C-alpha positions in Angstrom: -0.7 -19.6 -10.5 0.7 -16.6 -12.2 0.1 -18.2 -15.6 -3.7 -18.0 -14.9 -3.8 -14.2 -14.4 -6.6 -12.2 -16.0 -6.1 -10.4 -19.3 -7.6 -7.2 -17.9 -7.7 -5.6 -21.4 -10.7 -7.9 -22.1 -12.6 -6.9 -19.0 -15.2 -4.2 -19.7 -15.4 -1.3 -17.2 -18.7 -1.9 -15.5 -18.4 1.2 -13.4 -21.8 1.9 -11.7 -23.5 -0.5 -14.1 -26.8 -1.8 -12.6 -27.5 -5.4 -13.6 -30.9 -6.8 -14.1 -33.1 -6.9 -11.0 -32.4 -4.9 -7.9 -28.6 -5.5 -7.8 -26.7 -2.4 -6.5 -24.3 -0.6 -8.8 -20.8 -2.1 -9.1 -17.4 -1.3 -10.4 -14.8 -3.6 -12.0 -11.6 -3.8 -9.9 -8.9 -5.9 -11.5 -11.5 -8.2 -13.0 -13.8 -8.4 -9.9 -17.1 -6.6 -9.7 -17.5 -5.0 -6.3 -20.8 -3.4 -5.4 -21.1 0.1 -4.2 -23.0 -0.3 -1.0 -23.0 1.2 2.5 -23.5 -0.9 5.6 -27.2 -0.1 5.6 -27.6 -1.0 1.9 -25.6 -4.2 2.3 -27.9 -5.3 5.2 -31.0 -4.4 3.1 -29.7 -6.3 0.2 -29.2 -9.4 2.3 -32.7 -9.0 3.6 -33.9 -9.1 0.0 -31.8 -12.1 -0.9 -33.2 -14.1 2.1 -36.7 -13.1 1.0 -36.1 -14.0 -2.7 -35.4 -17.7 -2.1 -32.5 -19.6 -3.7 -29.0 -19.9 -2.3 -26.9 -16.8 -2.4 -23.2 -16.1 -1.5 -22.0 -12.9 0.0 -18.3 -12.0 -0.2 -16.5 -9.3 1.8 -13.8 -8.3 -0.6 -10.3 -7.1 0.4 -7.0 -6.5 -1.4 -5.8 -10.1 -1.0 -8.9 -11.3 -2.7 -8.4 -9.0 -5.7 -4.8 -10.3 -6.1 -6.0 -13.9 -5.7 -8.7 -13.4 -8.3 -6.2 -11.8 -10.7 -3.9 -14.8 -10.3 -6.3 -17.7 -10.1 -9.3 -18.3 -12.5 -11.0 -20.6 -10.0 -11.1 -17.8 -7.4 -12.2 -15.3 -10.0 -15.1 -17.5 -11.0 -16.3 -18.0 -7.4 -16.3 -14.2 -6.9 -18.0 -13.5 -10.2 -20.8 -15.9 -9.2 -21.5 -14.3 -5.8 -24.7 -12.4 -5.3 -23.2 -9.5 -3.3 -19.6 -8.4 -3.0 -19.0 -5.7 -0.4 -16.0 -3.5 -0.1 -14.1 -4.6 3.0 -10.5 -3.6 3.2 -8.3 -0.6 2.4 -7.0 -2.5 -0.7 -10.4 -2.2 -2.4 -10.6 1.5 -1.6 -7.0 2.1 -3.0 -7.7 0.1 -6.1 -10.8 2.1 -6.9 -8.9 5.3 -6.4 -6.0 4.2 -8.7 -8.4 3.0 -11.4 -10.5 6.2 -11.3 -13.6 4.4 -10.1 -16.3 6.0 -7.9 -15.2 5.9 -4.3 -16.3 3.1 -2.0 -17.5 3.3 1.6 -15.7 0.5 3.6 -18.1 -2.1 5.0 -16.0 -4.2 7.5 -17.0 -7.8 7.4 -17.0 -8.2 11.2 -19.5 -5.3 11.5 -21.6 -6.6 8.7 -21.8 -10.1 10.3 -23.0 -8.4 13.6 -25.5 -6.3 11.8 -26.9 -9.3 10.0 -27.3 -11.1 13.3 -29.2 -8.1 14.6 -31.4 -8.4 11.5 -31.8 -12.1 12.1 -33.1 -11.4 15.6 -35.6 -8.9 14.2 -36.7 -11.1 11.3 -36.8 -14.4 13.2 -34.0 -15.9 10.9 -32.1 -18.9 12.1 -28.3 -18.5 12.0 -25.6 -21.2 11.7 -22.0 -20.5 12.7 -19.4 -22.7 11.0 -15.6 -22.5 11.4 -12.8 -21.3 13.7 -11.1 -23.5 16.3 -13.2 -25.9 18.5 -15.0 -24.0 21.2 -15.0 -20.6 19.4 -18.3 -20.9 17.5 -20.3 -21.8 20.7 -18.7 -18.9 22.5 -19.5 -16.6 19.6 -23.1 -17.9 19.6 -23.5 -17.2 23.3 -22.2 -13.7 22.9 -24.5 -13.0 20.0 -27.5 -14.3 22.0 -26.7 -11.9 24.8 -26.2 -9.0 22.4 -29.3 -9.7 20.3 -32.1 -11.1 22.5 -34.3 -13.5 20.5 -31.5 -14.5 18.1 -31.9 -18.1 17.0 -28.5 -19.8 16.6 -29.7 -23.0 14.9 -26.3 -24.7 15.1 -22.5 -24.4 15.4 -19.6 -26.4 14.1 -15.8 -25.8 14.2 -13.7 -25.5 11.0 -11.4 -28.4 11.7 -13.1 -31.1 9.6 -12.0 -33.2 6.6 -15.3 -34.8 5.7 -17.8 -32.3 4.3 -20.9 -34.6 4.3 -21.7 -34.7 8.0 -21.3 -30.9 8.3 -23.5 -30.3 5.3 -26.1 -32.7 6.7 -26.0 -30.9 10.1 -26.5 -27.5 8.3 -29.4 -28.8 6.2 -31.1 -30.3 9.2 -30.8 -26.9 11.0 -32.4 -25.1 8.1 -30.7 -21.7 8.7 -31.5 -18.5 6.8 -28.0 -17.2 7.3 -24.7 -19.2 7.4 -21.5 -17.5 8.6 -18.4 -19.4 7.6 -15.2 -18.6 9.3 -12.5 -20.7 7.6 -10.3 -18.0 6.1 -9.9 -17.0 2.5 -10.0 -18.7 0.0 -11.2 -21.9 1.7 -14.4 -20.4 3.0 -15.4 -18.8 -0.3 -14.5 -22.0 -2.3 -16.4 -24.2 0.3 -19.5 -22.1 0.1 -19.5 -22.0 -3.7 -18.9 -25.8 -4.0 -21.7 -26.7 -1.6 -24.1 -23.8 -2.0 -26.7 -25.8 -3.8 -26.5 -28.8 -1.4 -26.7 -26.6 1.6 -29.8 -24.8 0.4 -29.1 -21.8 2.8 -30.6 -18.5 1.5 -27.5 -16.5 2.3 -24.0 -17.8 3.1 -21.1 -15.4 3.9 -17.4 -16.0 4.6 -16.4 -14.1 7.7 -12.7 -14.9 8.2 -11.7 -14.3 11.8 -15.1 -12.7 12.8 -16.1 -15.6 15.2 -12.9 -15.1 17.1 -13.7 -11.4 17.5 -17.3 -12.1 18.5 -16.2 -14.7 21.0 -13.8 -12.3 22.6 -10.7 -14.2 21.6 -9.4 -11.4 19.4 -9.7 -7.7 20.1 -11.0 -5.2 17.6 -8.8 -2.2 16.8 -9.7 1.1 18.5 -12.2 3.2 16.7 -9.7 5.8 15.6 -7.6 3.0 14.0 -10.6 1.7 12.2 -11.5 5.2 10.9 -7.9 5.7 9.7 -8.2 2.6 7.6 -5.4 0.9 9.6 -7.3 -2.0 11.2 -5.4 -4.4 8.9 -2.2 -3.3 10.6 -3.6 -3.7 14.0 -4.8 -7.2 13.1 -1.4 -8.0 11.6 0.3 -7.1 14.9 -2.1 -9.3 16.8 -2.0 -12.3 14.4 1.1 -12.0 12.1 1.0 -15.6 10.9 -2.7 -15.3 9.8 -2.6 -11.8 8.5 0.6 -11.4 6.6 -0.9 -12.3 3.3 -3.4 -9.5 3.6 -0.7 -6.9 4.3 1.6 -8.3 1.6 -1.2 -7.9 -1.0 -1.5 -4.1 -0.5 1.5 -3.0 -2.5 0.7 -5.5 -5.3 -2.9 -4.2 -5.5 -1.6 -0.7 -5.9 0.9 -1.8 -8.6 -1.7 -3.8 -10.5 -4.2 -0.9 -10.4 -1.6 1.6 -11.6 -0.5 -0.6 -14.4 -4.1 -1.2 -15.5 -4.9 2.5 -15.3 -1.9 3.3 -17.5 -3.0 0.6 -19.9 -6.5 2.0 -20.2 -5.1 5.5 -20.8 -2.8 4.2 -23.6 -5.7 2.4 -25.1 -7.8 5.6 -25.2 -4.9 7.5 -26.7 -4.6 4.9 -29.5 -8.3 5.2 -30.2 -8.1 9.0 -30.3 -10.3 9.3 -27.2 -7.7 10.8 -24.9 -8.6 13.8 -22.8 
């Protein structure tokens, strides 16, 4: 894996570049373009993606994803082809600070998923919940229906399957506007990217452990812990086996960002453009 790492010297700084169309501005973080969006802007962007047609992928980016993309070209390609990458996780905020990028506002994936379900209830979108252990998705669907009256959950399926074809057929038959996939990174992102065209869903988003939270199986961190940027530590204490990779990625994200910033500064000095 390490032999596939990105040569970051060849990656242009796309800080606050605004691609064609109505894409929000984005910055390059260790070879991954992460969009500068608030929660409201992310929801509005998803509304636009649903209305635009096609099949789009939304990724909630954390530090572990940045490290994985730096190491693995396949992960990097999946992230680069996503339509929207939102800053979820303290690792993204730290990397931006170390690299001298404009600051991000954290958009937690679990909150974004809930807000999108609220939008779905307003817009009449159908939602499909895929992933987690058997029984979790139906419980999450029931909780979401109570929370957002009128929400249409078009189907649910657990994440413990080995044959993709029946699951894809079920999703296609349900014709959802929004697909939430809770199979953990990188499986969920790779699965969406691999089957996005066959699924034909306007917006698919990986949501990690969100269905467990929505179903009441896992408790969210207190608000003060979330505001302090320590929700990752709270989740690690609750689920150490599932969350250790995210925690372990933080020091590596910082080290990679510092190294890249020093490399950029040396490059500017060599070109006679130093401050």
